[in-house]
C-alpha positions in Angstrom: 3.6 -40.0 -64.5 2.5 -42.9 -66.7 1.7 -42.0 -70.3 -0.8 -45.3 -70.6 -3.4 -47.0 -68.9 -4.1 -50.8 -68.9 -7.8 -51.8 -70.0 -9.3 -54.4 -67.7 -11.9 -55.3 -70.3 -12.6 -55.0 -74.0 -13.2 -51.4 -75.1 -15.1 -50.8 -78.3 -14.1 -47.7 -80.5 -16.0 -44.5 -79.2 -16.2 -45.7 -75.4 -15.4 -42.7 -73.1 -12.5 -43.7 -70.8 -12.4 -42.2 -67.4 -9.2 -40.5 -66.7 -7.7 -38.6 -63.5 -8.3 -35.4 -65.2 -11.5 -36.1 -67.4 -12.5 -38.4 -70.1 -11.3 -39.2 -73.6 -13.0 -41.5 -76.2 -11.3 -44.7 -77.4 -10.3 -44.0 -81.0 -10.4 -47.7 -81.9 -11.3 -51.1 -80.7 -8.7 -52.1 -77.9 -8.7 -55.6 -76.4 -8.6 -56.1 -72.5 -5.1 -56.1 -71.1 -3.7 -53.6 -73.9 -2.8 -50.2 -73.3 -4.4 -46.9 -74.2 -2.8 -43.5 -74.5 -3.6 -41.3 -71.6 -2.9 -38.2 -73.7 -1.4 -37.1 -77.0 2.1 -38.8 -77.4 4.3 -37.2 -80.2 6.6 -39.5 -82.2 10.0 -40.2 -80.7 8.8 -39.5 -77.0 9.5 -42.0 -74.3 6.4 -43.8 -73.1 6.0 -44.7 -69.4 4.3 -47.5 -67.5 5.1 -48.2 -63.8 6.7 -44.9 -63.7 9.6 -46.2 -66.1 10.1 -46.1 -69.8 8.7 -49.2 -71.9 9.6 -47.9 -75.1 9.5 -45.0 -77.6 6.4 -43.8 -79.7 7.3 -44.9 -83.3 4.5 -42.6 -84.7 2.3 -39.8 -83.2 -0.3 -41.4 -80.8 -3.5 -39.8 -80.0 -5.2 -39.5 -76.5 -7.5 -42.7 -76.5 -5.3 -44.6 -79.0 -4.2 -48.1 -78.7 -0.5 -48.3 -77.7 1.2 -51.6 -79.0 3.7 -53.1 -81.7 2.4 -50.9 -84.5 3.3 -47.8 -82.8 5.8 -48.7 -79.7 9.5 -49.9 -79.9 12.4 -49.7 -77.7 14.4 -47.3 -80.1 17.6 -45.9 -78.7 16.1 -44.3 -75.6 18.4 -44.9 -72.7 16.5 -44.6 -69.4 18.7 -42.5 -66.6 20.2 -44.7 -63.9 18.0 -43.1 -61.2 17.0 -44.7 -57.9 13.6 -46.8 -58.4 10.5 -45.1 -57.9 8.9 -45.5 -54.6 5.7 -47.2 -55.8 7.8 -50.1 -57.1 10.0 -50.7 -54.3 7.6 -50.4 -51.3 9.0 -52.7 -48.7 6.7 -55.8 -47.6 4.8 -54.4 -44.6 4.1 -58.0 -43.2 6.1 -60.6 -41.2 6.5 -64.2 -42.1 3.5 -66.3 -40.5 5.7 -69.5 -40.0 9.3 -70.2 -39.3 9.4 -74.0 -40.1 8.3 -76.5 -42.9 8.3 -80.4 -42.8 11.0 -81.6 -44.8 13.7 -84.3 -45.1 17.1 -84.0 -43.4 20.0 -85.6 -45.4 23.0 -87.3 -43.7 25.0 -84.3 -44.8 22.8 -81.8 -43.2 21.0 -80.4 -46.2 17.3 -80.0 -46.4 15.0 -81.8 -48.9 11.4 -80.9 -49.8 11.0 -84.4 -51.8 12.5 -87.8 -51.9 13.2 -89.0 -55.4 15.4 -91.6 -57.0 16.6 -90.3 -60.3 18.0 -92.0 -63.3 20.3 -89.5 -65.4 21.6 -90.3 -68.8 25.1 -89.0 -69.5 24.1 -88.5 -73.2 21.0 -88.6 -75.4 22.0 -92.1 -76.6 21.2 -93.6 -73.3 18.1 -91.3 -72.6 15.7 -93.9 -73.8 17.2 -96.8 -71.6 17.1 -94.2 -68.6 13.4 -93.9 -69.3 12.8 -97.5 -69.5 14.5 -98.1 -66.3 12.7 -95.1 -64.3 9.3 -96.4 -65.7 9.8 -100.0 -64.8 11.1 -99.0 -61.3 8.4 -96.6 -60.6 5.7 -99.0 -61.2 7.5 -101.7 -59.2 7.9 -99.4 -56.2 4.9 -97.1 -56.4 3.2 -96.3 -53.0 6.4 -97.0 -51.1 6.3 -94.9 -47.9 8.6 -91.8 -48.1 9.2 -92.2 -51.9 7.9 -89.6 -54.4 8.9 -91.5 -57.3 11.6 -93.0 -59.5 12.3 -90.6 -62.5 14.3 -90.1 -65.6 15.9 -86.8 -66.4 16.4 -87.1 -70.1 18.3 -84.5 -72.2 19.6 -84.5 -75.8 23.2 -83.4 -75.0 26.2 -85.2 -74.1 28.1 -85.8 -77.6 28.6 -84.0 -80.7 30.2 -81.2 -78.6 33.9 -80.1 -78.0 35.2 -81.3 -74.7 36.5 -78.4 -72.4 34.2 -75.7 -74.0 31.8 -73.5 -72.1 28.9 -75.7 -73.4 30.4 -78.7 -72.0 31.1 -77.1 -68.9 27.6 -76.0 -68.4 26.2 -79.3 -69.1 28.4 -81.2 -66.6 27.7 -78.6 -64.1 23.9 -78.9 -64.6 23.9 -82.5 -64.3 26.2 -82.6 -61.3 23.6 -80.1 -59.7 20.8 -82.7 -60.3 22.6 -85.8 -59.1 23.7 -84.0 -55.9 20.5 -82.3 -55.3 18.9 -82.4 -51.9 15.7 -83.8 -53.3 17.6 -86.7 -54.7 17.7 -89.4 -52.3 19.4 -91.8 -54.9 20.7 -91.7 -58.2 22.0 -93.8 -61.2 23.9 -92.4 -63.9 23.4 -94.3 -67.4 26.1 -94.1 -69.8 26.4 -95.4 -73.2 30.0 -95.8 -72.9 31.6 -93.9 -76.1 30.2 -90.3 -75.5 32.1 -87.1 -74.9 30.4 -86.6 -71.6 32.1 -89.3 -69.8 31.0 -90.4 -66.2 34.3 -89.9 -64.7 34.7 -86.3 -65.9 31.1 -85.6 -64.8 31.4 -87.1 -61.4 34.7 -85.9 -60.5 33.4 -82.9 -58.6 29.9 -84.2 -57.8 28.7 -83.7 -54.3 27.5 -86.9 -52.4 24.0 -87.3 -52.2 24.1 -89.4 -49.1 23.7 -92.6 -51.0 26.0 -92.2 -53.7 26.0 -91.9 -57.4 26.4 -95.3 -59.4 27.3 -95.4 -63.0 25.9 -98.2 -65.3 27.6 -98.3 -68.8 25.3 -99.9 -71.6 28.0 -101.1 -73.9 30.0 -102.5 -71.0 27.1 -104.6 -69.4 26.0 -105.9 -72.7 23.1 -104.0 -73.9 19.6 -102.6 -72.9 18.3 -105.7 -71.2 21.1 -106.6 -69.1 21.4 -102.7 -68.1 17.7 -102.8 -67.1 18.0 -105.6 -64.9 21.1 -104.5 -63.1 19.5 -101.0 -62.7 16.3 -102.4 -61.1 18.5 -104.4 -58.7 20.5 -101.1 -57.7 17.0 -99.1 -57.2 15.4 -102.0 -55.1 18.4 -101.5 -52.7 18.2 -97.5 -52.8 14.4 -97.8 -52.1 14.9 -100.0 -49.0 17.3 -97.2 -47.5 14.9 -94.4 -48.4 11.7 -96.0 -46.4 14.0 -95.1 -43.3 13.4 -91.3 -44.0 10.7 -89.1 -42.4 9.7 -85.7 -42.6 10.9 -83.4 -39.7 10.5 -79.7 -38.7 13.1 -77.7 -40.5 13.7 -73.9 -40.3 12.6 -72.0 -43.5 16.0 -70.7 -43.8 16.8 -73.8 -45.5 14.3 -73.4 -48.4 15.8 -72.0 -51.9 13.0 -70.6 -54.0 13.4 -70.3 -57.8 11.3 -67.6 -59.2 9.8 -68.2 -62.8 7.1 -66.5 -65.3 6.0 -67.9 -68.5 3.2 -67.2 -70.9 3.2 -63.7 -69.3 0.5 -61.0 -70.3 0.0 -57.5 -69.2 -1.6 -58.6 -65.9 1.7 -60.3 -64.8 3.1 -57.0 -63.7 -0.2 -56.0 -62.1 -1.2 -58.9 -60.1 0.9 -62.3 -59.9 4.5 -61.1 -60.0 4.1 -58.4 -57.3 2.2 -61.0 -55.2 4.9 -63.4 -55.7 7.4 -60.8 -54.7 5.6 -60.5 -51.4 6.0 -64.2 -50.8 9.7 -64.0 -51.8 10.3 -61.2 -49.3 8.7 -63.2 -46.5 11.0 -66.2 -47.3 13.9 -63.8 -47.3 12.9 -62.2 -43.9 12.5 -65.9 -42.5 16.3 -66.4 -43.6 15.7 -68.2 -47.0 17.1 -67.9 -50.4 15.4 -66.8 -53.4 16.7 -66.7 -57.1 15.7 -64.6 -59.8 16.7 -65.3 -63.3 16.1 -65.0 -67.0 18.5 -62.2 -67.9 17.0 -61.2 -71.2 13.7 -60.5 -69.1 15.5 -57.8 -66.8 16.8 -55.7 -69.7 15.2 -52.6 -69.4 14.6 -53.1 -65.7 18.2 -54.1 -64.8 18.8 -50.6 -63.3 16.1 -51.4 -60.6 18.1 -54.5 -59.6 21.5 -52.7 -59.8 20.1 -50.1 -57.4 19.3 -52.9 -54.9 22.6 -54.6 -55.1 24.3 -55.0 -51.6 27.8 -54.1 -53.0 29.1 -52.2 -56.0 30.6 -55.4 -57.4 27.3 -57.2 -57.5 25.7 -54.0 -59.2 28.7 -54.1 -61.8 27.9 -57.8 -62.3 24.4 -57.0 -63.7 25.8 -54.6 -66.1 28.4 -57.1 -67.3 25.5 -59.7 -67.7 23.3 -57.3 -69.9 26.5 -56.2 -72.1 27.3 -59.9 -72.5 23.7 -60.7 -73.8 23.5 -57.7 -76.1 26.7 -59.1 -77.8 25.3 -62.8 -77.8 22.0 -61.7 -79.4 23.9 -59.6 -81.9 26.2 -62.5 -82.9 23.2 -64.7 -83.4 21.3 -62.2 -85.5 18.7 -61.4 -82.9 18.1 -58.5 -80.4 16.7 -58.6 -76.9 13.4 -57.2 -78.1 12.8 -60.4 -79.9 12.2 -62.1 -76.5 8.5 -61.2 -76.2 6.7 -64.2 -77.7 3.5 -64.0 -79.8 1.4 -65.0 -77.0 3.0 -62.1 -74.8 2.1 -59.6 -77.4 -1.4 -60.9 -77.7 -1.9 -60.6 -73.9 -0.9 -57.0 -74.2 2.9 -56.8 -73.7 4.7 -54.8 -76.2 8.4 -54.6 -75.7 11.1 -56.4 -73.7 11.3 -53.4 -71.4 7.6 -53.6 -70.5 7.9 -57.3 -69.9 11.2 -56.9 -67.8 9.6 -54.3 -65.7 6.7 -56.7 -64.8 9.0 -59.7 -64.3 11.4 -58.2 -61.9 8.6 -57.5 -59.5 8.8 -61.4 -58.6 11.8 -60.8 -56.7 10.0 -58.4 -54.2 12.2 -55.6 -52.4 15.0 -57.3 -50.8 18.5 -56.4 -51.6 20.4 -58.1 -54.1 23.1 -60.3 -52.5 24.6 -62.3 -55.1 25.0 -63.0 -58.9 26.0 -66.3 -60.2 26.4 -68.2 -63.5 24.0 -70.7 -64.8 23.7 -73.8 -62.7 26.1 -72.5 -60.3 25.3 -73.1 -56.6 23.4 -70.6 -54.8 24.9 -70.0 -51.3 24.2 -66.4 -50.2 21.2 -65.7 -48.1 18.4 -63.5 -49.3 18.0 -62.6 -53.1 20.5 -64.0 -55.8 20.5 -63.4 -59.5 21.4 -66.3 -61.8 22.3 -65.7 -65.3 19.9 -67.9 -67.4 18.1 -67.4 -70.7 14.4 -66.4 -70.6 13.3 -69.7 -72.0 11.6 -71.2 -69.0 12.6 -74.8 -69.0 16.3 -73.8 -69.5 16.0 -71.2 -66.8 14.3 -73.6 -64.4 16.9 -76.2 -65.0 19.7 -74.0 -64.1 18.0 -73.0 -60.8 17.3 -76.6 -59.8 20.9 -77.6 -60.6 21.9 -74.4 -58.5 20.0 -75.8 -55.4 16.4 -74.6 -55.5 14.2 -77.0 -53.7 11.1 -75.0 -54.5 9.8 -73.3 -57.7 7.0 -70.6 -58.2 5.9 -69.9 -61.7 3.6 -67.1 -62.6 1.7 -67.3 -65.9 -0.8 -65.1 -67.7 -1.6 -67.1 -70.9 -1.5 -70.5 -69.0 1.9 -72.2 -68.9 2.0 -76.2 -68.5 5.0 -76.9 -66.5 6.6 -79.0 -63.8 10.2 -79.6 -62.7 10.6 -82.8 -60.8 12.4 -83.5 -58.4 11.5 -80.0 -57.2 7.7 -79.2 -56.9 6.5 -76.0 -58.7 3.5 -74.1 -57.9 1.9 -72.2 -60.6 0.1 -68.9 -60.1 -2.2 -67.1 -62.4 -2.5 -63.5 -63.2 -6.3 -63.4 -63.7 -9.0 -65.3 -62.1 -10.4 -66.2 -65.6 -7.2 -67.9 -66.4 -7.5 -69.7 -63.0 -11.2 -70.9 -63.7 -10.3 -72.0 -67.3 -7.3 -73.9 -66.1 -8.0 -75.2 -62.6 -6.4 -78.5 -63.3 -3.0 -76.8 -63.9 -3.0 -73.6 -61.9 -2.4 -73.9 -58.0 -3.0 -70.2 -57.0 -5.2 -67.3 -58.4 -3.5 -64.0 -57.9 -6.1 -62.1 -60.1 -7.7 -60.1 -57.3 -4.5 -58.7 -56.1 -4.6 -55.6 -57.9 -3.8 -53.2 -55.3 -0.7 -53.2 -53.0 -2.9 -54.0 -50.0 -4.3 -57.0 -51.9 -0.9 -58.1 -52.9 0.3 -58.1 -49.3 -2.8 -60.4 -48.3 -2.6 -62.7 -51.3 1.1 -62.7 -51.1 1.0 -63.9 -47.5 -1.4 -66.5 -48.6 0.9 -67.6 -51.4 3.7 -67.9 -48.8 1.8 -70.3 -46.9 1.0 -72.2 -50.0 4.6 -72.5 -50.9 5.5 -73.6 -47.4 2.7 -76.2 -47.6 4.2 -77.6 -50.7 7.6 -77.7 -49.3 6.1 -79.8 -46.4 4.7 -82.4 -48.8 1.4 -80.9 -50.3 1.4 -82.0 -53.9 1.1 -79.3 -56.7 -1.2 -79.6 -59.7 1.9 -80.3 -62.0 3.0 -83.3 -59.7 -0.6 -84.8 -60.0 -0.5 -84.5 -63.5 3.0 -86.2 -63.8 5.0 -83.3 -65.2 8.6 -82.6 -64.6 10.4 -85.5 -66.2 10.7 -84.2 -69.8 11.3 -80.4 -68.6 15.0 -80.6 -67.9 16.4 -78.7 -70.6 20.3 -77.9 -70.1 21.4 -74.4 -71.8 22.7 -75.5 -75.1 25.7 -73.4 -76.0 28.4 -73.9 -78.8 28.8 -75.9 -82.0 27.2 -79.1 -82.6 29.9 -81.0 -84.0 
């Protein structure tokens, strides 16, 4: 039984609140989306929402009292490792409405949802030149049939780091994932020439994109102008080959959907995330792959994922990740409860446990079939968990590098995000947010407050995702988002 209720509108002090067993007055002004105590809660008692513990009362809380950061924390309460409650794991009772999307079939057999030429710097020192090349080439070839654009994917890493360290390995794995991504029809790698992240180390294990990856070294070519002119000639040749590709029907089993949430609020776990969970289940039922990530944002809900693991080894991997993150945050003078942002808390989320319990709903009810490291290839059918930070650009970058050819992003406060070369569909938790930010939000999940409504809206969201995979543009694509949002996970010392 839950100890708190969620307010759908602002409630002034003294307002009588209708409860299941009577009424109680609000003892203070409480904002919409925030929590109210349904009964008196003594100091030290666990507080439940969604049937799960979201924290411990830091003081006595009266019935009708506002429950938030002033009187609720995670404390030392450890929730028993019981099976998930039935209300949180009800299987999706609908079937996929489609079995194919219109995509590009690569020469090596992989399926793509977009056709991009990418210009990738090996190091921050060549990032500006990469941007100049992409801007000039995109203007020159704009409107070419079958070409979604020529884009740069700049980052601020590649030097000032120790070769062979975990941070170095993550950067190389991430960039290889982008260069070899199915949505990349052609790629140029732009090197300065003297950086730690040398092209031969990066490309040694790179998968072929069908058109190959060519490296241009600025120092070797003689500077910016020479590199720009050479790159434009190479891109013109790539474009001539891309015009021969066309969209064809491809089974939905070849879609890989990355799940993201950002700017979350208290409605995230009530509307948008469970609605996305239905869509995720439908894609899994069609044979597709789904990626859940953001390890700090499963803390407090990781037992729910553990209980869905298809093997004991997969379940153990979840526990290992949580233990690593606790050590990692301790070593850096932080805690996992530092994850909720100021905006999250203004939107009614109090603790990381509460945030996590809403976040895992994005993954639906399918079994957890695999756990992979950051930016590692996702190969298992069904649901995979990827170890990523909770910071959305870093998390999404890892998923794209791992093979996601589609992203879905729920938001309660109003996130601005795109992730080219992969299209990203943004979903609002409330209709009010959708109306305020129609130019940025693609799908309104605000009305989906019941399980029945979530099935209806989740099916519609599944359709919208298939349409986007088939070429329908997202709001972020129309706005030009996605070229600055590649953010590889930075680990280790800057030397």
